[in-house]
Every structure is written in structure tokens, then in C-alpha cells.
C-alpha positions as CSV (number, residue, x, y, z in Angstrom):
1,M,94.2,-5.7,8.2
2,K,90.4,-5.7,7.9
3,V,88.5,-6.5,11.2
4,C,85.1,-8.0,10.8
5,I,82.9,-8.1,13.9
6,A,79.8,-10.3,14.0
7,E,77.1,-10.5,16.7
8,K,77.6,-14.2,17.5
9,P,80.5,-16.7,17.3
10,S,78.4,-19.0,15.0
11,V,77.9,-16.2,12.5
12,A,81.5,-15.1,12.7
13,R,82.6,-18.7,11.8
14,E,80.4,-18.7,8.7
15,I,81.8,-15.3,7.6
16,A,85.4,-16.4,8.4
17,K,85.0,-19.6,6.3
18,I,83.8,-17.6,3.3
19,L,86.5,-15.0,3.6
20,G,89.3,-17.6,4.0
21,A,90.1,-16.6,7.6
22,N,90.8,-20.1,8.7
23,T,93.4,-19.7,11.5
24,S,91.9,-19.9,14.9
25,H,93.0,-17.5,17.7
26,D,91.6,-16.8,21.1
27,G,88.5,-14.8,20.4
28,Y,88.9,-14.4,16.6
29,M,89.7,-16.1,13.3
30,E,92.4,-14.8,10.9
31,G,93.5,-15.2,7.3
32,N,93.5,-13.7,3.8
33,G,93.9,-10.2,5.1
34,Y,90.9,-10.5,7.6
35,Q,90.4,-10.9,11.3
36,V,86.9,-12.0,12.2
37,T,85.8,-11.6,15.7
38,W,82.4,-11.5,17.5
39,T,80.3,-10.2,20.4
40,F,77.8,-12.2,22.5
41,G,74.9,-9.9,21.7
42,H,75.1,-6.9,23.9
43,L,78.6,-6.4,25.5
44,C,77.8,-2.8,26.4
45,T,74.9,-1.0,28.0
46,L,74.0,2.4,29.2
47,K,75.5,3.4,32.5
48,E,73.4,3.0,35.6
49,P,72.4,6.0,37.8
50,H,75.2,5.4,40.4
51,D,77.8,5.5,37.6
52,Y,77.1,9.2,37.0
53,T,77.0,10.4,40.6
54,D,77.0,9.0,44.1
55,M,73.9,11.1,44.8
56,W,71.9,8.6,42.7
57,K,73.2,5.5,44.4
58,A,70.5,5.7,47.1
59,W,66.8,5.7,46.1
60,A,65.3,9.0,47.2
61,L,62.3,11.0,46.0
62,S,64.2,14.2,46.5
63,R,66.8,13.2,43.8
64,L,64.3,12.6,41.1
65,P,64.2,13.1,38.1
66,M,67.6,11.6,37.3
67,I,68.6,13.1,33.9
68,P,72.3,12.8,33.1
69,P,73.8,15.8,31.2
70,R,75.3,13.3,28.7
71,F,74.5,9.6,28.5
72,G,77.5,7.1,28.6
73,I,78.0,3.4,28.1
74,K,79.9,0.7,30.0
75,L,80.8,-2.9,29.7
76,I,78.2,-5.3,31.1
77,P,79.9,-6.8,34.2
78,N,80.8,-10.3,33.1
79,D,84.3,-11.9,33.0
80,G,83.6,-13.6,29.7
81,Y,82.3,-10.4,28.1
82,E,85.2,-8.3,29.4
83,K,87.8,-10.8,28.1
84,Q,86.2,-10.8,24.6
85,F,85.9,-7.0,24.6
86,H,89.6,-6.5,25.3
87,I,90.4,-8.9,22.3
88,I,88.1,-6.8,20.1
89,E,89.5,-3.6,21.4
90,K,93.1,-4.6,20.5
91,L,92.1,-5.8,17.0
92,M,90.2,-2.6,16.3
93,Q,92.9,-0.2,17.5
94,N,95.3,-1.9,15.0
95,A,92.8,-2.2,12.1
96,D,93.0,-0.5,8.8
97,E,89.3,-1.0,8.3
98,I,86.4,-2.3,10.3
99,I,83.5,-4.2,8.8
100,N,80.3,-4.1,10.9
101,C,78.7,-7.6,10.4
102,G,76.1,-7.2,13.1
103,D,72.5,-8.3,12.6
104,A,71.0,-6.0,9.9
105,G,68.6,-4.1,12.1
106,Q,68.2,-1.3,14.7
107,E,69.4,-3.4,17.7
108,G,72.2,-5.0,15.7
109,E,73.4,-1.6,14.7
110,L,73.4,-0.3,18.3
111,I,75.2,-3.4,19.7
112,Q,78.1,-2.9,17.3
113,R,78.3,0.9,17.4
114,W,78.6,0.8,21.2
115,V,81.4,-1.8,21.1
116,M,83.3,0.3,18.5
117,Q,82.7,3.5,20.6
118,K,84.0,1.8,23.8
119,A,87.0,0.4,21.9
120,S,87.8,3.9,20.6
121,A,87.9,2.7,17.0
122,R,89.2,5.4,14.7
123,C,89.6,3.7,11.3
124,P,87.0,3.7,8.5
125,V,84.0,1.5,9.0
126,Q,82.0,-0.4,6.4
127,R,78.6,-2.1,6.9
128,L,77.7,-5.6,5.8
129,W,73.9,-5.8,5.2
130,V,72.4,-9.2,4.4
131,S,69.0,-10.7,4.8
132,S,70.2,-14.3,5.0
133,L,73.4,-16.2,6.0
134,T,73.8,-18.3,2.9
135,E,77.2,-18.3,1.2
136,E,75.8,-16.5,-1.8
137,A,74.1,-13.8,0.3
138,I,77.3,-13.1,2.4
139,K,79.5,-13.0,-0.8
140,E,77.0,-10.6,-2.4
141,G,77.0,-8.5,0.8
142,F,80.8,-8.2,0.8
143,R,80.7,-7.1,-2.8
144,N,78.3,-4.3,-1.9
145,L,79.6,-3.0,1.4
146,K,78.2,0.4,2.4
147,P,79.8,3.2,4.5
148,Q,78.7,3.1,8.1
149,S,77.4,6.7,7.7
150,D,74.6,5.3,5.5
151,Y,73.1,3.8,8.7
152,Q,73.6,6.7,11.1
153,S,69.8,7.3,11.4
154,L,69.3,3.6,12.3
155,Y,71.8,4.0,15.1
156,E,70.2,7.2,16.3
157,A,66.8,5.6,16.4
158,G,68.2,2.7,18.4
159,L,70.1,5.0,20.8
160,C,66.9,7.1,21.3
161,R,65.0,3.9,22.1
162,A,67.6,2.9,24.7
163,I,67.8,6.4,26.3
164,G,64.0,6.7,26.3
165,D,63.7,3.3,28.1
166,W,66.4,4.4,30.6
167,L,64.8,7.8,31.4
168,L,61.3,6.4,31.9
169,G,62.2,3.1,33.4
170,M,64.8,4.4,35.9
171,N,62.8,7.4,37.1
172,A,59.3,6.0,37.1
173,T,60.3,2.8,38.8
174,R,62.0,4.6,41.6
175,L,59.2,7.2,41.8
176,Y,56.4,4.7,42.1
177,T,58.3,2.3,44.3
178,L,59.2,5.0,46.8
179,K,55.8,6.6,46.7
180,Y,53.5,3.5,46.7
181,R,55.3,0.3,47.8
182,T,53.5,-1.5,50.6
183,K,56.5,-3.5,52.0
184,Q,60.2,-3.0,52.3
185,G,62.2,-4.3,49.3
186,Q,59.3,-4.3,46.9
187,V,60.1,-2.8,43.5
188,L,57.3,-1.5,41.3
189,S,58.8,-1.8,37.8
190,I,57.6,0.7,35.2
191,G,58.6,0.5,31.6
192,R,57.9,2.5,28.4
193,V,56.4,-0.5,26.6
194,Q,56.0,-3.0,29.4
195,T,53.5,-0.9,31.4
196,P,51.1,-0.1,28.5
197,T,51.2,-3.8,27.6
198,L,50.2,-4.7,31.1
199,A,47.5,-2.1,31.0
200,L,46.0,-3.7,28.0
201,I,45.7,-7.1,29.8
202,V,44.3,-5.4,33.0
203,K,41.7,-3.5,31.1
204,R,40.5,-6.6,29.2
205,Q,40.4,-8.5,32.5
206,Q,38.3,-5.8,34.1
207,E,36.0,-5.8,31.1
208,I,35.5,-9.5,31.6
209,Q,34.9,-9.2,35.4
210,N,32.5,-6.3,35.0
211,F,30.6,-7.9,32.1
212,V,26.9,-8.3,32.7
213,P,25.4,-11.0,30.5
214,E,22.1,-10.3,28.7
215,Q,19.6,-12.9,27.8
216,Y,18.2,-13.2,24.3
217,W,16.5,-15.7,22.1
218,V,17.2,-17.0,18.6
219,L,14.4,-18.0,16.4
220,S,15.5,-20.4,13.6
221,T,13.9,-23.1,11.5
222,I,14.9,-26.1,9.5
223,Y,13.6,-26.4,5.9
224,R,14.8,-29.2,3.7
225,D,17.6,-30.1,6.1
226,T,18.9,-26.6,6.0
227,L,19.1,-24.3,9.0
228,F,17.6,-20.8,8.4
229,S,18.2,-18.0,10.9
230,L,15.8,-15.2,11.7
231,Q,16.8,-11.9,10.1
232,S,15.9,-8.3,11.0
233,N,13.3,-6.9,8.6
234,D,15.1,-3.5,8.6
235,G,15.3,-2.2,5.0
236,E,13.6,-5.2,3.5
237,E,10.5,-5.1,1.4
238,D,8.2,-6.2,4.2
239,G,8.7,-2.8,5.9
240,D,8.6,-2.6,9.7
241,E,6.5,-5.6,10.4
242,G,7.9,-7.8,13.2
243,K,10.4,-5.2,14.5
244,S,8.9,-5.3,18.0
245,A,10.1,-8.8,18.6
246,K,13.6,-8.4,17.2
247,N,16.5,-6.1,17.5
248,Q,18.7,-5.1,14.5
249,R,20.7,-8.3,14.7
250,G,17.7,-10.5,14.4
251,R,17.9,-11.4,18.0
252,I,14.7,-11.6,20.1
253,T,15.0,-9.7,23.3
254,N,11.7,-10.5,24.9
255,E,10.9,-14.2,25.6
256,E,7.1,-13.8,25.6
257,E,7.2,-12.1,22.1
258,G,9.7,-14.8,21.0
259,R,7.3,-17.6,22.0
260,K,4.4,-15.8,20.3
261,A,6.5,-15.6,17.1
262,L,7.4,-19.3,17.4
263,E,3.7,-20.3,17.8
264,S,2.6,-18.0,15.1
265,I,4.7,-19.7,12.4
266,K,4.1,-23.3,13.5
267,G,2.1,-25.2,10.9
268,R,2.6,-22.4,8.3
269,D,4.6,-23.0,5.1
270,F,8.1,-21.7,4.6
271,E,8.5,-19.9,1.3
272,V,11.8,-19.3,-0.5
273,T,11.8,-15.6,-1.6
274,S,15.3,-15.4,-3.3
275,V,18.2,-17.5,-4.2
276,A,21.5,-15.6,-4.9
277,K,24.7,-17.2,-6.1
278,K,27.9,-15.3,-6.1
279,N,31.3,-16.5,-7.3
280,G,34.3,-15.1,-5.4
281,S,37.9,-15.7,-4.7
282,E,40.3,-15.7,-1.8
283,A,43.9,-14.7,-2.1
284,A,46.7,-16.7,-0.5
285,P,47.7,-15.7,3.0
286,R,50.4,-13.1,3.2
287,L,54.0,-14.0,3.8
288,F,55.2,-13.7,7.4
289,D,56.6,-10.8,9.3
290,L,57.8,-11.7,12.8
291,T,54.6,-10.8,14.6
292,S,52.3,-12.7,12.2
293,L,54.6,-15.8,12.5
294,Q,54.4,-15.5,16.3
295,V,50.6,-15.2,16.1
296,E,50.3,-18.2,13.8
297,C,52.6,-20.4,15.9
298,N,50.7,-19.5,19.1
299,K,47.4,-20.4,17.4
300,K,48.6,-23.7,15.9
301,F,51.2,-25.0,18.3
302,S,50.7,-22.9,21.5
303,F,54.3,-21.6,21.2
304,S,55.1,-18.5,23.2
305,A,56.2,-15.4,21.2
306,D,59.7,-15.9,22.8
307,D,59.9,-19.5,21.7
308,T,58.9,-18.7,18.1
309,L,61.5,-16.0,18.0
310,K,64.1,-18.5,19.2
311,Y,63.1,-21.1,16.6
312,I,63.0,-18.7,13.6
313,Q,66.4,-17.2,14.8
314,S,67.9,-20.7,14.8
315,L,66.5,-21.4,11.3
316,Y,68.1,-18.1,10.2
317,E,71.5,-19.0,11.7
318,K,71.2,-22.5,10.0
319,K,70.8,-20.6,6.7
320,L,67.3,-22.0,6.1
321,T,65.2,-18.8,6.4
322,T,65.9,-15.1,5.9
323,Y,66.4,-12.4,8.6
324,P,63.5,-12.8,11.1
325,R,63.1,-9.5,13.0
326,V,61.1,-7.8,10.3
327,D,57.8,-6.0,10.2
328,T,56.8,-6.3,6.6
329,T,54.9,-9.1,4.8
330,F,56.1,-8.0,1.3
331,L,59.2,-8.8,-0.9
332,S,61.2,-6.3,-2.8
333,E,61.1,-6.7,-6.6
334,D,64.8,-7.8,-6.8
335,I,63.8,-11.0,-5.0
336,Y,61.5,-12.1,-7.8
337,P,64.3,-13.5,-10.1
338,K,65.6,-15.6,-7.2
339,C,62.3,-17.2,-6.4
340,P,62.6,-20.2,-8.9
341,A,65.9,-21.2,-7.3
342,I,64.4,-20.9,-3.8
343,L,61.5,-23.1,-4.8
344,Q,63.8,-25.7,-6.4
345,G,65.7,-25.9,-3.1
346,L,62.6,-26.9,-1.2
347,L,63.0,-30.6,-2.1
348,P,60.6,-32.0,0.6
349,Y,57.9,-29.9,-1.1
350,S,58.6,-30.9,-4.7
351,A,55.0,-32.1,-5.2
352,L,53.9,-28.5,-4.7
353,T,56.8,-26.7,-6.3
354,T,57.1,-28.8,-9.5
355,P,53.8,-27.5,-11.1
356,L,55.0,-23.9,-10.4
357,L,58.4,-24.3,-12.0
358,S,57.0,-25.6,-15.3
359,K,55.9,-22.0,-16.2
360,K,56.8,-18.4,-15.4
361,L,56.0,-17.5,-11.8
362,P,53.2,-14.9,-11.3
363,K,54.4,-11.6,-9.9
364,S,51.7,-10.0,-7.8
365,K,51.7,-6.5,-6.2
366,K,50.3,-8.3,-3.1
367,V,53.7,-10.0,-2.7
368,F,56.3,-7.8,-4.5
369,D,56.1,-4.2,-3.6
370,N,59.2,-2.0,-3.1
371,S,57.2,0.7,-1.4
372,K,56.3,-1.7,1.5
373,V,59.9,-2.8,2.1
374,T,62.5,-0.8,4.0
375,D,65.6,-2.6,5.4
376,H,64.3,-6.1,5.1
377,H,61.7,-8.1,3.3
378,A,59.2,-10.7,4.7
379,I,60.5,-14.0,6.2
380,I,61.0,-16.6,3.4
381,P,63.0,-19.8,2.9
382,T,66.5,-19.3,1.4
383,G,66.4,-22.3,-0.9
384,V,68.8,-24.3,1.2
385,N,67.5,-27.9,1.4
386,P,66.1,-28.3,5.0
387,S,67.1,-32.0,5.1
388,N,70.7,-30.8,5.4
389,G,69.9,-28.9,8.6
390,D,69.8,-30.6,12.0
391,L,66.3,-29.4,13.0
392,T,64.3,-30.0,16.2
393,L,60.6,-30.9,15.8
394,N,59.5,-27.4,16.7
395,E,62.0,-25.9,14.2
396,K,60.5,-28.2,11.5
397,R,57.0,-26.9,12.4
398,V,58.1,-23.3,12.0
399,F,60.0,-23.9,8.8
400,D,57.0,-25.8,7.4
401,L,54.8,-22.7,8.0
402,V,57.3,-20.4,6.3
403,A,57.8,-22.7,3.4
404,R,54.2,-23.4,2.7
405,H,53.3,-19.7,2.9
406,F,56.0,-18.9,0.4
407,I,54.9,-21.6,-2.1
408,A,51.2,-20.6,-1.7
409,V,51.7,-17.0,-2.9
410,F,52.6,-18.3,-6.4
411,Y,49.4,-20.4,-6.6
412,P,46.1,-19.2,-8.1
413,D,43.4,-17.7,-5.8
414,C,41.0,-20.2,-4.2
415,K,37.7,-20.0,-6.0
416,I,34.5,-20.0,-3.9
417,A,30.8,-20.1,-4.7
418,T,28.5,-18.6,-2.1
419,T,24.8,-19.3,-2.1
420,T,22.5,-17.2,0.0
421,V,18.9,-18.3,0.3
422,S,16.2,-16.1,1.8
423,G,12.8,-17.2,2.9
424,R,9.8,-16.1,5.0
425,V,6.9,-17.4,6.9
426,E,3.6,-15.6,7.1
427,T,2.4,-15.6,10.7
428,Q,-1.0,-16.6,11.9
429,A,-3.2,-13.6,12.8
430,S,-3.9,-13.3,16.5
431,E,-6.4,-11.2,18.3
432,G,-5.4,-7.6,18.0
433,N,-2.5,-8.3,15.7
434,K,-2.4,-8.5,11.9
435,K,-0.4,-11.0,9.9
436,E,3.4,-10.5,9.7
437,K,6.1,-12.1,7.5
438,L,9.2,-13.2,9.4
439,S,12.3,-13.3,7.2
440,F,15.0,-16.0,7.5
441,K,18.3,-16.6,5.7
442,A,20.8,-19.4,5.1
443,T,24.3,-19.2,3.6
444,G,26.4,-22.0,2.2
445,K,30.0,-21.7,0.8
446,Q,31.5,-24.2,-1.7
447,V,35.1,-24.4,-2.8
448,T,35.0,-24.8,-6.6
449,D,38.8,-24.7,-7.0
450,P,41.1,-24.9,-4.0
451,G,44.0,-23.0,-5.7
452,W,46.6,-22.1,-3.0
453,K,44.8,-24.2,-0.4
454,V,46.4,-27.3,-1.8
455,C,49.6,-26.1,-0.1
456,F,48.0,-26.6,3.3
457,G,46.3,-30.0,3.1
458,R,45.2,-32.8,0.7
459,W,42.1,-31.6,-1.3
460,V,39.9,-34.1,-3.1
461,E,37.1,-33.4,-5.5
462,D,33.7,-35.2,-5.5
463,N,30.2,-34.4,-6.8
464,D,29.8,-31.8,-4.0
465,G,33.0,-29.9,-5.0
466,W,36.4,-29.7,-3.3
467,H,37.0,-30.8,0.3
468,L,39.9,-31.4,2.6
469,E,40.5,-35.1,2.9
470,K,39.4,-36.1,6.4
471,K,42.3,-38.5,7.1
472,A,44.7,-35.7,6.3
473,L,43.2,-33.2,8.7
474,R,44.9,-32.0,11.9
475,D,43.0,-30.3,14.7
476,D,43.8,-26.9,13.4
477,D,42.8,-27.9,9.8
478,E,39.4,-29.1,11.2
479,K,38.9,-25.7,12.9
480,E,39.8,-24.0,9.6
481,E,37.4,-26.1,7.6
482,K,34.5,-25.4,10.0
483,K,35.4,-21.7,9.8
484,D,35.3,-21.8,6.0
485,D,31.8,-23.4,6.3
486,D,32.2,-25.1,2.9
487,K,28.8,-27.0,3.1
488,M,26.7,-27.9,0.2
489,M,23.1,-26.7,0.2
490,P,20.2,-28.3,-1.6
491,A,19.1,-26.7,-4.9
492,F,16.4,-24.2,-3.9
493,V,14.0,-22.4,-6.3
494,K,12.4,-19.0,-5.7
495,G,8.7,-19.4,-4.9
496,E,8.9,-23.0,-3.6
497,H,7.3,-23.6,-0.2
498,G,6.7,-26.4,2.3
499,P,6.7,-27.5,5.9
500,H,9.5,-26.5,8.3
501,S,10.5,-27.1,11.9
502,P,11.0,-23.8,13.9
503,T,12.7,-23.6,17.3
504,L,13.3,-20.9,19.8
505,T,16.7,-21.1,21.6
506,E,17.7,-19.3,24.8
507,K,21.1,-17.7,24.7
508,W,23.2,-15.2,26.7
509,T,25.7,-12.6,25.5
510,T,29.3,-13.5,26.2
511,P,32.1,-11.4,27.7
512,P,35.2,-10.4,25.7
513,K,37.8,-13.2,25.5
514,P,41.0,-13.0,27.5
515,Y,44.1,-12.1,25.6
516,T,46.3,-15.0,24.3
517,E,49.9,-14.3,23.3
518,A,48.6,-14.2,19.7
519,T,45.9,-11.6,20.3
520,L,48.2,-9.6,22.6
521,L,50.8,-9.4,19.9
522,R,48.2,-8.1,17.5
523,A,47.1,-5.6,20.1
524,M,50.6,-4.4,20.6
525,E,51.1,-4.1,16.9
526,T,48.0,-1.9,16.6
527,A,48.3,0.1,19.9
528,G,45.4,-1.8,21.5
529,R,42.8,-1.4,18.7
530,F,41.1,-4.4,17.2
531,V,41.9,-4.6,13.5
532,D,41.2,-7.6,11.4
533,N,41.9,-6.1,8.0
534,D,45.5,-6.6,6.7
535,E,45.8,-3.3,4.9
536,L,44.5,-1.3,7.8
537,R,46.8,-3.2,10.2
538,D,49.7,-2.3,7.9
539,A,48.8,1.4,8.2
540,M,48.7,1.2,12.0
541,K,52.0,-0.6,12.4
542,E,53.9,2.7,12.7
543,N,51.9,3.4,15.9
544,G,52.3,-0.1,17.4
545,I,54.0,-0.4,20.8
546,G,57.4,-2.1,20.8
547,R,59.1,-3.5,17.8
548,P,58.7,-7.0,16.3
549,S,62.1,-8.0,17.8
550,T,61.2,-6.8,21.3
551,R,57.6,-7.7,21.9
552,A,58.3,-11.3,22.9
553,A,60.9,-10.0,25.5
554,I,58.3,-7.6,26.8
555,I,55.8,-10.3,27.4
556,E,58.4,-12.5,29.0
557,T,59.4,-9.6,31.3
558,L,55.8,-9.3,32.5
559,F,55.8,-13.0,33.4
560,K,59.2,-12.8,35.2
561,R,58.1,-9.9,37.2
562,G,55.0,-11.6,38.3
563,Y,52.6,-9.1,36.7
564,I,50.8,-11.6,34.4
565,Q,50.2,-15.4,34.4
566,K,49.0,-18.0,31.9
567,N,46.2,-20.5,32.1
568,R,46.4,-22.7,29.1
569,K,46.5,-20.1,26.3
570,S,44.7,-17.3,28.2
571,L,46.7,-14.5,29.8
572,S,45.6,-12.6,32.9
573,A,47.1,-10.1,35.2
574,T,48.1,-11.1,38.8
575,E,47.0,-9.1,41.8
576,T,50.3,-7.4,41.7
577,G,49.8,-6.4,38.0
578,V,46.3,-5.1,38.6
579,A,47.4,-3.1,41.7
580,L,50.3,-1.5,39.8
581,I,48.0,-0.3,36.9
582,G,45.6,0.9,39.5
583,L,48.3,3.1,41.1
584,I,49.2,4.8,37.8
585,H,47.1,7.9,37.0
586,E,49.4,9.3,34.3
587,E,48.0,8.2,30.9
588,L,51.4,8.7,29.3
589,L,52.7,5.7,31.3
590,K,50.0,3.2,30.5
591,S,48.3,4.3,27.3
592,A,49.1,2.0,24.3
593,E,48.0,4.7,22.0
594,L,50.3,7.4,23.4
595,T,53.2,4.9,23.6
596,G,52.5,4.1,20.0
597,Q,53.0,7.7,19.1
598,W,56.5,7.6,20.6
599,E,57.2,4.5,18.6
600,K,56.2,6.3,15.4
601,K,58.6,9.1,16.2
602,L,61.4,6.5,16.6
603,R,60.5,5.1,13.2
604,E,60.6,8.6,11.8
605,I,64.1,9.2,13.2
606,E,65.2,6.1,11.4
607,A,63.7,7.4,8.2
608,H,65.3,10.9,8.6
609,R,61.9,12.5,9.2
610,Y,62.3,13.4,12.9
611,D,65.2,14.9,14.9
612,A,66.8,12.6,17.5
613,K,67.7,15.5,19.9
614,Q,64.2,16.8,19.9
615,F,62.9,13.3,20.8
616,I,65.2,13.1,23.8
617,E,64.3,16.6,24.9
618,E,60.6,15.7,24.7
619,L,61.3,12.6,26.8
620,K,63.2,14.6,29.5
621,Q,60.3,17.1,29.7
622,M,57.8,14.2,30.0
623,V,59.7,12.5,32.7
624,T,60.1,15.8,34.7
625,Q,56.3,16.4,34.4
626,I,55.4,12.9,35.6
627,V,57.7,13.2,38.6
628,Q,56.2,16.6,39.5
629,D,52.6,15.3,39.1
630,V,53.1,12.2,41.3
631,M,54.9,14.1,44.0
632,K,52.0,16.5,44.3
633,R,49.5,13.7,45.1
């Protein structure tokens, strides 16, 4: 008998139906030579300190660090879990073969391996590895089962992650609680990823609180109904004239000089010195990995990272989208032949897909790149008609984003024409000062062909080019349109001149913005560094803190422990959170960059480039050193 074990009852039912295991039993399905059973996510966990020795039952500084000679696992105390485990145990001990049907990722591998280990399974084990739960994908997966040994490094990486979290969390939490708590019963929770994430929020909050605004003035002028902004003369043909009143960004830092500049150009003609037109293009947005989907959903719908994960996980289980816990925005090349069928299945989007299906789909390296895909590809639709699924409103919103991004990558680039007009005004000579020429600039961008943008709104063409139809705009579309700045400019000619209306506006520098869940997810992905470039962000993902599948849970943990709070979209640290980070002097515990280096090693373990035993030894040494350092203070 072949025993298949899935991670959830719903997934097990789908597999059982496809395999013909249609007879229901308590805790499993049977038929056609298969028994299909399930876990409820984690059934097992690492043992707690008191499970190793009574010495670790009581919290005491003298008993730190706690480092078990060998880590063990145990069942999570829960009547339902224990009952299901004993059913699994009996099936596995009588099996001829086990097929691991857990989620195809690091955590899924760990969940199932621990259950098999606890059940003392001895028969051969095969691995089912699928990226979607459609009937076709599951059948193909069963035709291509792999030996479990092929995924040993994946298990080792997951095990190292769990042991690392145990070593640091158990020891540092007891250490700081016993050393620094201010009241009985208070627990100061420290975590390998949780604490650096909290430190990011606290640091940003302190930057905001300590920010000292600086006053400056902006000199601008309106010529032919177009706003021109003052530019720095650095590197321009007019040499160094006018530098005293401006800094390198064209800002005026002295009000008196600003007012002199304003008065000096009143009544003087504005002259156009150059008109430059440049045609460009904008590629479609990338497909989603989990983090970018969470970022987009937070921006557009204010969904928390945890909510977005729940919605996309539900869409995966309803067979509408592919495996969600991924960290790549690319597809493997073997997906390309399947794309026409996927597009055909998106019936509600037929107005967008029909033009694509009338010809061969383009195959871009920006989308299909085997070198950028490891275990799973980007999140895309499966081609199952979404009208067949019972979707909530929020699930529909998430599916709509995934579907439109997938369709958009097969559309042409958006064509853009950018016009930059430079001008200058010769100032009046004043006593003791010679004439100067102040430079101004205006830029306008026009969409000449929307290309992929038709996938995200209704575009109409008029004499001024292409524009989003106003009645079709949602709030987020309006923001996007303003950001794109697709305004038409009058036709300017070099050398023309005429009257203008200058103004001097007082402004103040602004502090950094608080983190939102969207910006915090990006900061976790890039170990706290601000990175706006997709390619550079890809390169930094290996050093990100947490994994795409765990970042939402980390943020939720910070909320539950009272370390952070939310005001609308903005995140801030509570007094407790700020105080905790203030207590921690060890950079290893709170540095996103250093934690990112550990994450990189975990990825290298998964890729056979780093030794798991060495990683655990390094963690033991690190925890021992932290305990010694804190005890000395």
C-alpha cells in the first residue's frame, strides 16, 4: 500500500479524488492501492528546554546558555493533533511506500519529515513536487515523483532555521528577561528575525523624532501656462553665476537672497534656451513573488501582509493560482508552452487575452529565465476559470492583480515621449552685482502608445495622446496617473521669449516617512537598505531577513507581543518595543544586515553550498558569546 501524506485535509481530498482513493476512513481516504492522509500544518515541534532536563524548567541566569547535545522533536500538545498523528503512524508503519505530498517548500518539507521521523517510518519515500493543485499538475507530479533524498538539503536548511530560532529565541529571551525585566511576570521576547525587524521600526521612529526641519525657498515661474522650476547652474554653460543663492538641488537656502533673485527677474523676459524630445518605453511590471504581492495589496487595498498571504493561499487551494510562498518574479522556460492555455482560461479577461491569442506570444528574458528560478516560479493564474471558484471580494481583488500582471507581460512596452524645456531669465543688474542668468526647467511626459497599460484601465486616445478614461479611474489609478505626469506641454521653440510670472515659495524639509507594512516588507527583503531598482533588489534578496513565507508572521508576532502598533497604514513602535531595543547592545541580535547574512547561509545550505553542521556550530558559539557579554554588564 502506498501512503500519501498532504499538509491539509482539503489538499488530501483533491489528491485522493485524482488517485481514485474514494473510500473514507477516520483520518484518511483509501482506494486503488493508495491511502491518503494529512497533517494540520505542523503536528510536531522542537522539544522545549524542560523536555531535555529538569534543570532548564526554572528560568535562571546560571543555567544559560541552554544548548542540547542533540535536538529532538515532540508532538504539539493537542488532542486532535495527537489523534491524527496516531492514525498516520499506523498507516506509515504498514506502508510499502510513502509519498510526501507536503507543500513544495522548505517549511512543507520540514513539517512532513518531522512527522515521518516521529512515526518511525522505514519504507522508501518519494516526493510529490507541484506548483499548482490543478488536476493536470497533480497527475504530472505523480508521473514524475522524485526520491526524497533529492530534497535532503531543503530539509537541512529548514531544520537549521528551526534550531537557530530555538537557540537564539530561548536563550536570549530568558537572558534579557532575567537581566532587565522591570516587573514580575514580564517576558522580553527576543527572536532571530523578530528583533532586527523591530529595530528597523524603532530606528525609523527615532529618525523621525530627532528630525530637525530646515527652511528653504523655491523660485519658480509660469511661462505660457507651464510651470518652470529653478535649476542649479552647476555644469551649465552659464558657469558659476547665481550659485550663491542656490544649493546643488536648485533650492534657495537664504530668504534674503531668494527675494533679491525674485525681484531681479520681475519684468524681464523668459527665454527658451533648449527643447529636447526623447522617446522612451516602459516595460510591463514584473510578475509577483509573495513579497511584491503583499506590498501591492497593502498599497492598493491596505491589506496586511498576513491577510494577503491568507487570500493567495486560498486561491492556490482553490486551484486558481500557483504556489504562493515564492521569492522569484520569473517563470521557467517550460511554462512558456502552457501560457496560451492559461490565457484562454481567463474568461473574464477575454477582451485583453483575445488579441494576444491571435498570434504567437512573445517570449522575453524579463519573464522567462531558468537561471532566476529554483524550486518555484512566480505567482501566476493556473488557467482555471475563476467564475467556477467561490471567491470572497478580497480574494477577487488579489486574483485580479495576479491575472492582470500575467496578461500584461505579453503586451508591448508602453511608449512614452518626454519633452524637457530649459529656459533662463537675465537678472537686472543691482548696485555691486553684475547681471546673472537664472536657469529654469520644465518636463512633460506623454503616453504615445499605452501598450501593457491597457491591462490596468481603460485608455482613450485624443489629440493630446493617450489618457486613462476619467470615469474608469479608481483612487489608486488617479495616484498612478499623477505619478506618471502625462501632461501635454505647449509647443516651445528655442529662442522664443516673453513675459512670465515668477514666485518664491517657502518650504521646509520633511522627515522620513514611517514604515507601512509595504515598505517594511521591502526593508526586510533588502536587510534594511532602501532599494528601488528591481535588479539590485533581486541581488540583495539572498541577504534579506526572514523568508517570503514567514515575514507576515513576524510582523503579526510584533503586533501580538505589543511591540508595534498601527495608525492607519503607518507602523510605529510602542514604548515597550522602543525600550526593548534600547536594552540590546549586541548588534548580532538587532542588525538586519547581520541577520541577513545568516539568512544567506541558510539559502546556501539549501543549494548545497554551505555545511549545515557548521552553521549550527556557529550559532552555538554566537549564543554562548552573547550570554557571556550580557552577564558581564
